[in-house]
Phi, psi and omega in degrees: 000178188304316185301341186258006185266352180066053182293133173274165179276332182226134173239127179234132187291342178279348179230006177202166172265097188299325178304302187284325181277336181238296187302310184295311180297314186288316182296329181293341178248011186265140173261341175213156185213110174260133189215129170238130191239009178080204191298131182292142165199170177303325179292327181288319175296321175301321184286319184291332181269009177303132178072011184293342174301320180290327175288330177287322177288330187275354180082012182287167180247159180218146171239126186238129175242124176241151182270138171247167182242133177259130174274172182299322179296319178299322181294318179297320181296322178292319178292336179265012176099005180295142186287127179298332180301322179298321174300314181300322181293321180296315183291329178295324177295320179294319177301315182298321179300318183290318178300319185288340182274353177266136180249002183295129185301313180301316176299320183291322179289324177291320182296320175300319177298317178298323184294323178295326181295313183295318180295334177265011181057038179243011176220130176235146183230136175228152181252129179253130182238139169250140181298326179237130181075210181214151176292125187225024182283144179230095179227166176216143179229121179246142179231136177256181185288349176263007180070016170284144177240146168247124182246125178232149182221139179174190183241149171216149174295118179245027171269180181298336182280358182287348176281354177256125181304320187287346178260343187267135175228138181224138179219121176234145174256137183241136180237136183256131188286340180280007178250093186300332179296347179257007182304324179290342181273320185261334185296327176298326179287322178296314176292322182296319176296316177301318177298314180301311181303319182277003180071030184254005184278131186301142179056026174230125176264133181244123178259141180291176179307120185292134183305313185297322176295309183300316182293322178298314183296322180294323175300312181294326180296334181295339181245001186271150173244163179306142179256109184273156181305315185294332174294314183296319179298314184298311185296320182294339181269354181262155175297135179294162179239058171261208193311138191295324187289343178247008183289148177299145175285137181271121183251116181276353177280136177282151180224159169280121183285158176277325178235149175224118178053042175089354181241149178303130188271131171198144179287148168287163182302323183289330180288321178291318180294324177298315182292322175299318182292321174299311179300319183297335183258033175063039177060037172220152178139169183253130172264113182262077184259137177310144175305125179093359181275002178094036182289332181295306181300319182298315183295311181300322177295320175296325175296316182297318183286326177295321177295318179297334176277327180260339180062018176200126183202135173246105187254123175246127179246116178254130185229157179282332184234153178291324175298324177290325175297321175298324174298319179297313179310309181296312181295327179294329177300328183294339184254020182056033174253115183257081189292147177273136179272117176254069179192170178088022181106134185304319185297339180274347185226334193297305186299311180296319179298317178298324176291326178291319175301320180293316179301319180294311182299329180269001178086003179292329175233145183257350183219134175212139182225132178236139174245126189227139173278154184304324184294319174294316178312321184281353183284150179300320183297321179289316177306315181304317183289319185281338177296334178283349182278135175300128180295332177299335182258007186254127171249120178253122181251117181253111178274142185054052189299341183300338176291340181278000179275353179284150186294329181291311180288323182308320183290347182262353180290131184296102184290343182269354178291122182291321186259128182218132184226118177260139180234130172183140174286337185218070186290333192262134176278140190283350182227331187269093181293326178299321179293323180293322178296317175301320181296313180284337177297321182272307184277339195085190187285172168289116186265349179202136179235136178226104190280168175295322181297318177294320183294326177287318181294325182269005179058031175278328170251164184277136174297158187220148172256143188242127181232128182257129181248101179285144186223135177260141172302154166282168177300320177294315178299320182299314178301313179294321184291316179295319178303313179294321183293323179296317179296324177294316178302318180294317180289322176302328185279342181285141176257154180052059178293140177277171183304317177304315183289325177298313178297321177298316176303311183296321176297323178289320175304313179296321178301310186294322180296325177291323179297315178297308187295329184250025175307126190300322183291345173302323178291325180297307181300317180300311181300317176297326181290308184289326176296322176293336180280349181086235185289167181299132182271123182290164173061046182247144175244136173238124177257119179236172184270176178262017182270193183238157178229141181285124173288128186299327187274310188264341183081359180281153179272120178245145174304140182298329180295319180292323179291323176298310181300324178294319179300318182291318178294317179303333185262015175088015179269138172266109188227156175219148175283147178228092183225176176293346182281340179277137175292162190298322179299324180288318178296325176297318179288326178296320180295324177294316180296319176298313185300320180267355172093014174297321172245149182280332189205152172248135175249120187233160169257297178222349184300340177256016182292327180210151171085316184291134188263107180232063185299336181292339183304126184247338186222137175232136175246116185256101178266343179213143182204143176271176178272001182289117178303326177307310182296317185292322175295319184290320185293319184293311178300332180306319186257009181258002177297147186280153178203155182298135180077005184253098182276331178201158173249167177223139181240130175248119189243116181265116180251146185257143174218160180280142179280135178042060183293147181260179182294330185292320184268357188307315185297325182282325175296318181298320179296317180297311183293326180299319179296316179294322186278345172294319172292317179305313180303316179295315178295318186293323190301330183250004183284154180286345175245040190296320181303316183296318179296316182294318178299319185295327185264349191302314179306319177295317186296314182290331178294333187246008176061045179238017184296340179296338180299323183253013183293000000 
């Protein structure tokens, strides 16, 4: 709800993204939206419909008042008894003509969203006329399900140029109804809008929804499809396509922005040091920056500065996943870099990219940037195109570059690229030395390290509280765990194991990990925990395993992620799964819904382990975790990114132990706890409540002589 969104008092378009920072998050929680936009124009309608995709998805309703202008003849007609509705109908026909003249894609999609609201009887429109001058008030009133209200008032450019970002400036003041000290500021707007809607405002004539406009919108709705939040965000970031003579000039040269995502832009000290280290190593090397410490921005800044020094650069950015590629595309736009997407199917990128490569090679363009997923990078068609690009002008950036250490991907890295930059919080494999050798062979060594401890100390990341939830196996799980552990111990003791035995060992290790990850009592403890917290906590991530859990009623084995989703739904949480089974466009939409609060939580297995940017996340529940240090570092960093209104994060970690261990099973219990507590020690060491965590676990540690782990 509104109280949990961290609403600011003032939003200005020169220092923040008002659509993403205000309209979308608030409308996603609104059940009603009252809006007055001043004199009607296509631009005023465009302004009133900001964030309308979120209201449409949320099932909210809207009342809209737009201003009309009265001529002297109109005033005389009203005074002699002419029906104001007739004026409204004539004005509605004029509105329809202006709407039909606009070809901007974002305007069209917002108009379709308004049409769907009209068709479902969730939008009503009235026209306000003043006898002298024109009605020009600009206010908005949002109401959530708890009857909290946000009242905003401010100015926006409502001329035809408002559809162009470079011409438009908006500033709004926001008042929260739950703050009684602000009542003198917002109550006049609340009362004033109701009087206006009822036609009781002095010297203002109010006409009902014009028939021509209603009919036109219903006609549009018949061919409209739902307008999703991620579409509005994407379209709003693109240059609009209205009249050619006022379109913004397209500048292909990258620049260092004055603002980045609403804040004044400047690199942190560690980012500047990292770039100096890369430059000092002849523009090669790996930047080992903690998750959330800004490696993307660091790399883009390095690319821009390299271009500014050389005046010619072909930049390739390779990433493991499409969602991560989409994030790069958006961040690059902040630097005036309109990167070419090399993913999503060959037909969508190959022809245009081939043309761009030719333009670069012939000197027609001096800067080109492509974002490619690793799968496309490895294709013959992509390799053939980049092999034609001069290596002296090529910068290859590998995000999550540890993926490039595999023997299959390593062969696809452009060996002729003179400039190479690897990015990863965890570049080194904890067991595969050959993979590490391949990584340094291509990128060179790690030239700069910036740890999570440093990032927390420098306040680059959000501090966190860490809570450990001990969970006991059931009798059945205990039996399975011990049986598998005995088999593992027997195989480990064998020397010169054959391939068959190695495969059997790996299978048993995976089986044991799944037993730990899907321990049934984790759900019991989790349900008690979330019920004790009261209402659903927004911006929460749940990490679970890929194993199964037995259903108490049917006795059937269900995937843990399904059981977890059902448990959360039963307790009133709005949640969605975020796994490899969901298509890329669905995952992109889910991230947007999560970020603006349409859903409270995401349930994931591994898809959120690395790369995906979810700074809004405030709480993580770890129900399953591997012993891989890379996963542990990435997961913790995932929720520590800074966000407005986020003072600290919380991590709940569920660790498993055997019930009533005997002398016979003591060594297995100790081994199990040692694996679990190695992660706990790492997480607890940097938590702001580390002493509390250690004290709570000390009795268990002393019982098994493991207190040194948290010393």
